[in-house]
C-alpha positions in Angstrom: -26.0 -17.4 16.6 -29.6 -18.5 16.4 -32.5 -16.3 15.4 -33.5 -15.6 19.0 -30.0 -14.6 20.0 -29.6 -12.4 17.0 -33.0 -10.7 17.8 -31.8 -10.0 21.3 -28.6 -8.5 20.0 -30.5 -6.4 17.5 -32.9 -5.3 20.3 -29.9 -4.2 22.5 -28.5 -2.2 19.6 -31.7 -0.4 18.8 -32.4 0.3 22.5 -28.8 1.6 23.1 -29.2 4.0 20.1 -32.7 5.1 21.4 -34.3 4.0 18.1 -37.0 2.0 19.9 -38.3 2.4 23.4 -37.9 -0.5 25.9 -41.7 -1.0 26.1 -42.1 -1.1 22.3 -39.1 -3.4 22.0 -40.6 -5.8 24.6 -43.9 -5.8 22.7 -42.2 -6.5 19.3 -40.1 -9.2 20.8 -43.2 -10.9 22.2 -45.0 -10.7 18.9 -42.0 -12.1 17.0 -41.7 -15.0 19.4 -45.4 -15.9 19.5 -45.7 -15.7 15.6 -42.3 -17.5 15.0 -41.1 -14.5 13.0 -37.9 -12.5 13.2 -37.8 -9.2 15.1 -36.7 -7.5 11.8 -39.9 -8.6 10.1 -42.1 -7.3 12.9 -40.3 -3.9 13.0 -40.5 -3.4 9.3 -44.1 -4.4 9.0 -45.1 -2.1 11.8 -43.3 0.8 10.1 -41.3 1.2 13.3 -38.1 1.6 11.2 -37.2 2.0 7.6 -35.2 -0.8 5.9 -32.4 1.6 5.0 -32.0 2.9 8.6 -32.1 -0.7 10.0 -29.4 -1.9 7.5 -27.2 1.2 8.2 -27.3 0.6 12.0 -26.6 -3.2 11.6 -23.8 -2.6 9.2 -22.1 -0.1 11.6 -22.5 -2.4 14.6 -21.6 -5.7 13.0 -19.0 -4.4 10.5 -20.6 -6.3 7.7 -21.4 -4.4 4.5 -25.0 -3.9 3.5 -26.5 -4.6 0.1 -29.7 -3.8 -1.8 -30.8 -7.3 -3.0 -33.2 -5.8 -5.5 -30.2 -4.2 -7.4 -28.2 -7.4 -7.4 -27.7 -9.0 -10.8 -25.9 -12.3 -10.1 -24.7 -14.3 -13.1 -26.4 -17.6 -13.8 -23.3 -19.5 -12.8 -23.5 -17.9 -9.4 -27.2 -18.5 -8.9 -26.7 -22.1 -10.0 -24.3 -22.7 -7.0 -27.2 -22.7 -4.6 -30.6 -24.2 -5.6 -33.7 -22.1 -5.1 -35.2 -24.4 -2.5 -32.1 -24.1 -0.3 -31.9 -20.4 -0.8 -35.5 -20.1 0.3 -35.0 -22.5 3.2 -32.0 -20.6 4.6 -33.3 -17.2 3.6 -30.2 -16.1 1.6 -29.4 -14.7 -1.8 -26.2 -15.4 -3.8 -24.7 -12.1 -4.9 -21.4 -12.7 -6.7 -18.4 -15.0 -6.8 -14.7 -14.1 -7.0 -12.4 -17.1 -7.3 -13.6 -19.5 -4.6 -15.4 -16.9 -2.5 -19.2 -16.6 -2.7 -20.7 -13.4 -1.5 -24.1 -14.1 0.1 -26.8 -11.7 1.3 -28.0 -12.9 4.7 -30.2 -11.4 7.5 -28.1 -13.1 10.3 -24.4 -13.1 9.5 -23.6 -14.8 12.8 -25.5 -18.1 12.1 -22.3 -20.2 11.7 -24.1 -23.5 11.3 -26.2 -22.1 8.4 -23.1 -20.6 6.7 -21.2 -23.9 7.1 -24.1 -25.8 5.5 -24.0 -23.5 2.5 -20.2 -23.7 2.3 -20.5 -27.5 2.0 -23.3 -27.3 -0.6 -21.6 -24.7 -2.8 -18.0 -25.8 -2.2 -17.1 -22.1 -1.7 -15.9 -20.0 1.1 -18.7 -17.7 2.2 -18.5 -13.9 2.5 -21.7 -12.6 4.2 -23.2 -9.2 3.4 -26.3 -7.8 5.2 -29.9 -7.5 4.0 -33.2 -7.9 5.7 -35.2 -11.1 5.8 -38.3 -9.6 4.1 -36.2 -8.2 1.3 -34.4 -11.5 0.8 -37.7 -13.5 0.7 -39.1 -11.1 -1.8 -35.9 -11.1 -4.0 -35.5 -14.9 -4.2 -38.2 -15.6 -6.8 -37.1 -12.6 -8.9 -33.4 -13.7 -8.9 -34.2 -17.4 -9.6 -36.7 -16.7 -12.3 -34.9 -14.1 -14.3 -34.4 -16.1 -17.5 -37.4 -15.6 -19.7 -39.0 -13.0 -17.3 -35.9 -10.8 -17.7 -36.1 -11.0 -21.4 -39.8 -10.2 -21.5 -39.4 -7.3 -19.1 -36.5 -5.9 -21.0 -38.3 -6.2 -24.3 -41.3 -4.4 -22.8 -39.1 -1.6 -21.5 -36.9 -1.3 -24.5 -37.3 1.9 -26.5 -36.8 1.0 -30.2 -35.8 4.5 -31.0 -32.8 4.2 -28.7 -30.8 2.6 -31.5 -30.7 3.6 -35.1 -29.4 0.8 -37.2 -27.7 1.6 -40.5 -28.3 -1.8 -42.2 -27.4 -3.1 -45.6 -29.9 -4.2 -48.2 -30.4 -7.9 -48.7 -30.8 -9.8 -51.9 -34.5 -10.6 -52.4 -34.0 -13.0 -55.3 -34.7 -16.0 -53.1 -37.6 -14.4 -51.3 -39.8 -17.5 -52.0 -37.5 -19.7 -50.0 -36.5 -17.2 -47.3 -39.7 -15.2 -46.9 -40.8 -16.7 -43.6 -37.4 -16.4 -42.0 -37.0 -12.9 -43.2 -40.4 -12.0 -41.9 -39.7 -13.6 -38.5 -36.4 -11.7 -38.2 -38.2 -8.4 -38.9 -40.9 -8.8 -36.3 -40.9 -6.3 -33.4 -39.9 -8.7 -30.6 -36.8 -9.9 -32.5 -35.8 -6.4 -33.6 -36.2 -5.2 -30.0 -34.3 -8.1 -28.6 -31.3 -7.5 -30.9 -31.4 -3.8 -30.1 -31.5 -4.7 -26.4 -28.5 -7.0 -26.7 -26.5 -4.3 -28.5 -27.5 -1.5 -26.1 -26.7 -3.6 -23.0 -23.3 -4.5 -24.5 -22.5 -0.8 -25.0 -23.7 0.2 -21.5 -21.6 -2.6 -20.0 -18.6 -1.3 -21.9 -18.2 -4.8 -23.4 -15.6 -5.4 -26.1 -17.5 -8.4 -27.6 -21.0 -9.9 -27.6 -21.4 -13.6 -27.9 -24.7 -15.2 -28.9 -24.4 -18.9 -28.5 -27.0 -21.6 -29.4 -27.4 -24.2 -26.7 -29.6 -27.4 -26.6 -32.6 -25.7 -24.9 -32.1 -22.0 -25.2 -29.7 -19.3 -26.4 -27.0 -17.8 -24.2 -25.9 -14.2 -24.5 -22.5 -13.3 -23.0 -20.6 -10.1 -22.8 -16.8 -9.8 -22.6 -16.2 -7.1 -20.1 -12.6 -6.3 -19.1 -11.4 -9.3 -20.9 -13.7 -11.8 -19.1 -17.0 -13.3 -20.4 -20.1 -12.7 -18.3 -23.4 -14.4 -18.9 -26.5 -12.1 -19.3 -29.9 -13.3 -20.6 -31.1 -16.5 -22.1 -33.7 -16.0 -24.8 -35.8 -19.1 -25.7 -34.6 -21.5 -28.3 -37.5 -20.7 -30.7 -36.0 -17.2 -31.2 -32.6 -18.5 -32.2 -32.9 -18.5 -36.0 -34.7 -15.2 -36.1 -32.1 -13.6 -33.9 -29.2 -14.8 -36.1 -31.1 -13.8 -39.3 -31.8 -10.3 -37.9 -28.1 -9.7 -37.3 -27.2 -11.1 -40.8 -29.7 -8.7 -42.4 -28.1 -5.8 -40.6 -24.8 -6.9 -42.0 -26.0 -7.7 -45.5 -25.1 -11.4 -45.1 -26.7 -14.4 -46.7 -29.5 -15.6 -44.3 -29.9 -18.9 -46.1 -26.3 -19.9 -45.7 -25.9 -21.7 -42.4 -23.2 -24.2 -43.1 -20.3 -21.7 -43.8 -18.8 -19.0 -41.6 -19.6 -15.5 -42.6 -18.1 -12.1 -41.7 -19.8 -8.7 -41.9 -20.2 -5.3 -40.2 -22.8 -2.7 -39.5 -23.0 0.6 -37.8 -25.5 2.0 -35.2 -26.1 5.5 -33.9 -26.8 5.6 -30.2 -27.1 8.8 -28.2 -25.7 10.8 -31.0 -22.5 8.8 -31.5 -21.7 6.3 -34.2 -20.5 2.8 -33.2 -19.3 0.1 -35.6 -19.8 -3.6 -35.1 -17.7 -6.4 -36.7 -19.7 -9.6 -36.9 -18.6 -13.2 -37.3 -20.9 -16.2 -37.6 -19.8 -19.8 -37.0 -21.9 -22.9 -37.6 -22.1 -25.2 -34.6 -23.9 -28.5 -34.0 -26.6 -26.6 -32.1 -27.0 -23.8 -34.6 -25.1 -20.7 -35.6 -23.0 -18.8 -33.1 -22.6 -15.0 -33.6 -19.8 -12.9 -32.1 -20.0 -9.1 -32.4 -16.9 -7.0 -31.8 -17.8 -3.5 -30.6 -15.6 -0.8 -32.2 -16.2 2.4 -30.3 -14.1 5.2 -31.9 -14.1 7.2 -28.7 -11.2 5.0 -27.5 -9.1 6.5 -30.3 -9.1 9.9 -28.6 -6.6 8.5 -26.1 -3.0 9.4 -26.6 -0.1 7.2 -25.7 0.3 8.9 -22.3 -3.4 8.0 -21.5 -3.0 4.2 -22.0 -1.6 3.6 -18.5 2.0 2.6 -19.6 4.9 2.7 -17.1 7.1 5.7 -17.7 10.0 3.5 -18.9 7.8 2.0 -21.6 6.4 5.4 -22.6 9.8 6.9 -23.0 10.9 4.0 -25.2 7.9 4.3 -27.5 8.3 8.1 -27.8 12.0 7.7 -28.6 11.2 5.0 -31.2 8.4 6.9 -33.1 10.6 10.0 -33.2 12.9 8.1 -35.6 12.6 8.9 -39.3 12.7 5.3 -40.3 12.8 1.7 -38.9 10.3 -0.9 -37.8 8.3 -1.0 -34.6 6.5 -4.2 -33.7 3.8 -4.7 -31.2 3.0 -8.3 -30.2 0.4 -10.0 -28.1 -2.7 -12.2 -28.2 -6.1 -11.2 -29.8 -7.8 -8.6 -27.7 -4.6 -7.3 -26.0 -5.0 -3.8 -27.2 -2.4 -3.8 -30.0 -4.6 -1.9 -32.4 -5.3 0.8 -29.9 -1.6 1.2 -29.1 -0.7 1.4 -32.8 -3.5 3.9 -33.6 -2.4 6.0 -30.7 1.2 5.9 -32.0 0.0 6.9 -35.5 -1.9 9.9 -34.0 1.3 11.0 -32.3 3.2 11.1 -35.6 0.4 12.5 -37.7 1.0 15.9 -39.4 0.1 17.6 -42.7 3.7 17.1 -44.0 3.6 13.3 -43.9 1.9 10.7 -46.1 0.6 7.9 -43.7 -0.8 4.7 -45.2 -2.3 1.7 -43.4 -3.0 -1.8 -44.6 -5.6 -3.6 -42.4 -7.8 -6.7 -42.3 -10.3 -5.4 -41.3 -10.1 -1.6 -40.9 -11.3 -1.3 -37.4 -11.4 2.5 -37.1 -11.5 5.3 -39.7 -8.7 7.8 -39.1 -9.2 11.2 -40.6 -6.1 12.2 -42.7 -4.8 8.7 -43.0 -5.0 6.6 -46.2 -6.4 3.2 -45.1 -6.4 0.1 -47.3 -8.7 -2.8 -46.7 -7.2 -6.2 -47.5 -9.3 -8.3 -49.9 -7.7 -11.7 -50.5 -10.5 -12.8 -52.9 -9.4 -10.0 -55.3 -5.7 -10.7 -54.7 -5.2 -7.6 -52.5 -3.1 -9.3 -49.8 -0.8 -7.6 -47.2 2.2 -8.2 -49.5 0.5 -6.9 -52.6 -0.9 -3.9 -50.8 2.5 -3.1 -49.4 4.2 -3.3 -52.8 1.7 -0.8 -54.2 2.0 1.5 -51.1 5.8 1.8 -51.6 5.0 3.4 -55.0 2.7 5.9 -53.3 5.5 7.9 -51.7 4.7 7.0 -48.1 6.4 8.3 -45.0 4.8 6.1 -42.4 3.2 2.7 -42.9 1.0 0.7 -40.6 0.7 -3.0 -41.4 -2.2 -4.6 -39.5 -0.4 -7.9 -39.2 2.7 -9.7 -40.5 1.6 -13.1 -41.6 4.1 -14.5 -44.1 7.6 -14.3 -45.4 6.8 -12.1 -48.4 5.1 -9.5 -46.2 7.9 -9.4 -43.6 10.6 -9.1 -46.3 8.9 -6.1 -48.0 8.3 -4.5 -44.6 12.0 -4.9 -43.6 13.1 -3.4 -46.9 10.7 -0.5 -46.4 12.1 0.2 -42.9 15.6 0.1 -44.3 14.8 2.6 -47.1 13.6 5.6 -45.1 10.1 4.6 -44.0 8.7 4.3 -40.4 6.8 1.0 -40.3 4.4 -0.1 -37.6 3.1 -3.7 -37.4 1.9 -6.5 -35.2 3.1 -10.1 -34.7 1.7 -13.0 -32.8 4.3 -14.0 -30.2 4.4 -14.4 -26.4 6.9 -11.7 -25.6 9.2 -9.1 -27.2 12.4 -11.3 -27.4 10.7 -14.2 -29.2 9.5 -11.7 -31.9 13.1 -11.4 -33.1 13.5 -15.2 -33.5 10.1 -15.3 -35.2 11.1 -12.7 -37.8 14.4 -14.6 -38.5 12.4 -17.9 -38.8 10.2 -16.3 -41.4 13.3 -15.9 -43.6 14.7 -12.5 -42.8 18.5 -12.3 -42.5 19.6 -11.7 -38.9 21.7 -8.7 -40.0 18.7 -7.1 -41.8 16.4 -7.8 -38.8 18.9 -6.2 -36.4 19.3 -3.2 -38.7 15.6 -2.6 -39.5 14.0 -3.1 -36.0 13.9 -0.1 -33.8 11.8 -1.3 -30.9 9.7 -4.5 -30.2 6.8 -4.3 -27.7 4.8 -7.0 -26.0 1.4 -6.0 -24.6 -1.3 -7.4 -22.3 -4.4 -6.0 -20.8 -4.9 -6.4 -17.1 -8.1 -5.6 -15.1 -8.0 -2.7 -12.6 -9.2 -3.3 -9.1 -12.5 -1.6 -8.1 -11.5 1.3 -5.9 -14.8 1.0 -4.0 -14.4 -2.5 -2.7 -10.7 -3.6 -3.0 -9.1 -4.6 0.3 -5.7 -5.7 1.5 -4.9 -9.4 1.0 -6.0 -11.4 4.1 -3.4 -14.1 3.4 -0.2 -12.8 1.9 2.0 -15.4 0.1 5.4 -16.3 1.7 8.4 -14.1 0.9 10.2 -16.9 -1.0 7.2 -17.5 -3.2 6.9 -13.7 -4.0 10.6 -13.7 -4.8 10.1 -16.6 -7.3 7.5 -14.5 -9.0 9.8 -11.5 -9.5 9.4 -9.4 -6.3 12.7 -8.0 -5.0 13.8 -8.6 -1.4 13.1 -5.0 -0.5 9.5 -5.4 -1.8 8.5 -8.6 0.0 6.7 -7.8 3.3 7.0 -4.0 3.0 4.1 -3.4 0.6 0.4 -4.0 1.1 -1.0 -6.1 -1.7 -4.7 -5.6 -2.6 -7.2 -8.2 -3.7 -10.6 -8.2 -5.4 -13.8 -8.4 -3.4 -16.8 -7.5 -5.6 -19.6 -5.0 -5.2 -22.6 -3.6 -7.1 -20.4 -1.1 -8.9 -17.9 -3.5 -10.5 -17.6 -6.9 -12.2 -16.2 -9.4 -9.6 -14.0 -6.9 -7.9 -12.6 -5.3 -11.1 -13.5 -2.2 -13.1 -11.8 -1.2 -16.3 -8.4 -2.3 -17.8 -5.0 -0.9 -18.3 -2.1 -2.0 -20.5 1.0 -3.8 -19.4 3.8 -3.0 -22.0 7.1 -4.7 -22.3 9.4 -2.5 -24.5 12.7 -3.7 -26.0 14.6 -1.0 -27.8 17.2 -2.6 -30.2 20.4 -1.5 -28.7 23.9 -2.0 -30.2 24.4 -4.9 -27.7 21.1 -6.5 -28.8 22.1 -6.1 -32.5 25.2 -8.1 -31.9 23.3 -10.9 -30.2 20.8 -11.0 -33.1 23.5 -11.0 -35.7 25.3 -13.9 -33.9 22.1 -16.0 -34.1 21.2 -15.8 -30.4 18.1 -17.6 -29.1 15.1 -15.9 -27.6 16.6 -16.7 -24.1 19.9 -15.0 -25.1 18.0 -12.0 -26.5 15.9 -11.7 -23.3 18.9 -11.9 -21.0 20.7 -9.2 -23.0 17.5 -7.0 -23.1 17.1 -7.2 -19.3 20.8 -6.2 -18.9 20.0 -3.2 -21.1 17.1 -2.2 -18.9 14.1 -4.0 -20.3 11.1 -4.2 -17.9 9.4 -7.6 -18.5 5.6 -8.0 -18.6 5.7 -9.8 -15.3 7.8 -7.1 -13.7 5.5 -4.4 -15.1 2.6 -6.3 -13.5 4.3 -6.5 -10.2 5.0 -2.8 -10.1 1.2 -2.2 -10.6 0.3 -4.6 -7.8 2.6 -2.7 -5.5 0.7 0.5 -6.5 -2.6 -1.2 -5.5 -3.8 -0.9 -9.1 -4.5 -4.6 -9.6 -4.2 -7.9 -7.8 -1.5 -10.5 -7.8 -4.0 -13.1 -9.0 -4.8 -10.9 -12.1 -1.1 -10.4 -12.9 -0.4 -14.1 -12.8 -3.4 -14.7 -15.1 -2.2 -12.3 -17.8 1.5 -13.0 -17.6 1.5 -16.8 -17.3 4.7 -18.3 -18.7 6.6 -15.1 -18.3 
């Protein structure tokens, strides 16, 4: 539909709704035609209609959602899909991208030829959303020039008092060599920029902040709901000062740029204390910094608040009620193992028990719990700590991670001698954890006797309730069956998919835990003692009622909680 046809359609809509008289409409149409402008431009410039009213009417009539392009914050990767000159030529603004679908703000969603051109250029399917041509024209330069301008604007608006940094003192013995660098890192723009990066990370509810040196600038990315999203790109000249500022906050050596360093610092923001764990890594282009945000407010969650299926929840409660035995939680980095273990510890805490943890590092301080920080340089390893703990009359022990044969052997003995032991292991699923423990040198009989329950965990993104929609193209029943859907479920449930809006990140908002729990039944004990493989253990566990990670994910797709695409992403190989 060309501009003139769209203008006529718009005119008919406004006339039918008595928003513009026929005489006024005819005059505006004539002006638009003579000046080669759109009817929308003429109406808005003449204050005939407000932009909000016009968009509301168009959205209702055309069934296309409206968007405020001035509130749009597309990622750089999305903006890069469509060059600025083409965006200006077509009068469109890229909004977001989910999979291979590009959401595009347009003034005429019926211009098929234009949308086809953009589809070819971007190699993406196009999902149009409504805005007005004047708003789009005004927004284009803002969106395409956000780099340094965004940094400068944010720095100007940043309130330094928003963040109070509790920083460590640095060694001034080499001040002659490092004076300039230290001075640069302490200058107001650098301090404000670091504070800005930290504040933005907290507000975005990010788990990690990545500061990455590139050839021409510095890239800042936030891991939100398990996925990295690009934010601002400070200039290259600020790179060294940025890294040095963060090192000073952690009490690290600002002169050492060839070796990785680890540190931590704490800030106070809006009355609450937030810890940061910092890691630096030397790259060819400079030092990369990753900051893990440790917000203790997440610890207020009980096991029942973590989103587990009822079967998994019942298995955990039954396991932690035991007076002794070992409970393992397995999963990749960032899968929420620590949160689950801390929540379990909170469930068993009481004044009558002595609870001791060994961690590397201690992520959260738990009141009433004796926490030991591993220090390998001083010989305080997991195994050495555990040996000492057993002489401290513990009731419950939490091992941050089982890494070697010595540690696992001591942990198993502790579990067999009247202690409740919690720990983590790096395996893909619960059944393979058993074979991993045996491979580390534990006798199968001891492993079968010591283990109470083994869990495998993943974090999946929740669909945004504001914009999720039923899948337009549902996979075939035989394909769904191959993924783990039962015959009764295929074709009888509505599967939802991600869309993306201003209130979410690419169609998702928040995460929940998928938990595969495998209680060690008498049948499983026999399989383990007989030297069964991970496959044998899994088959027996499913017979005994284990719900796998994939099956747990499927149940959540049927509830509309997440998408099939997300479940396949987090349970690949299951």
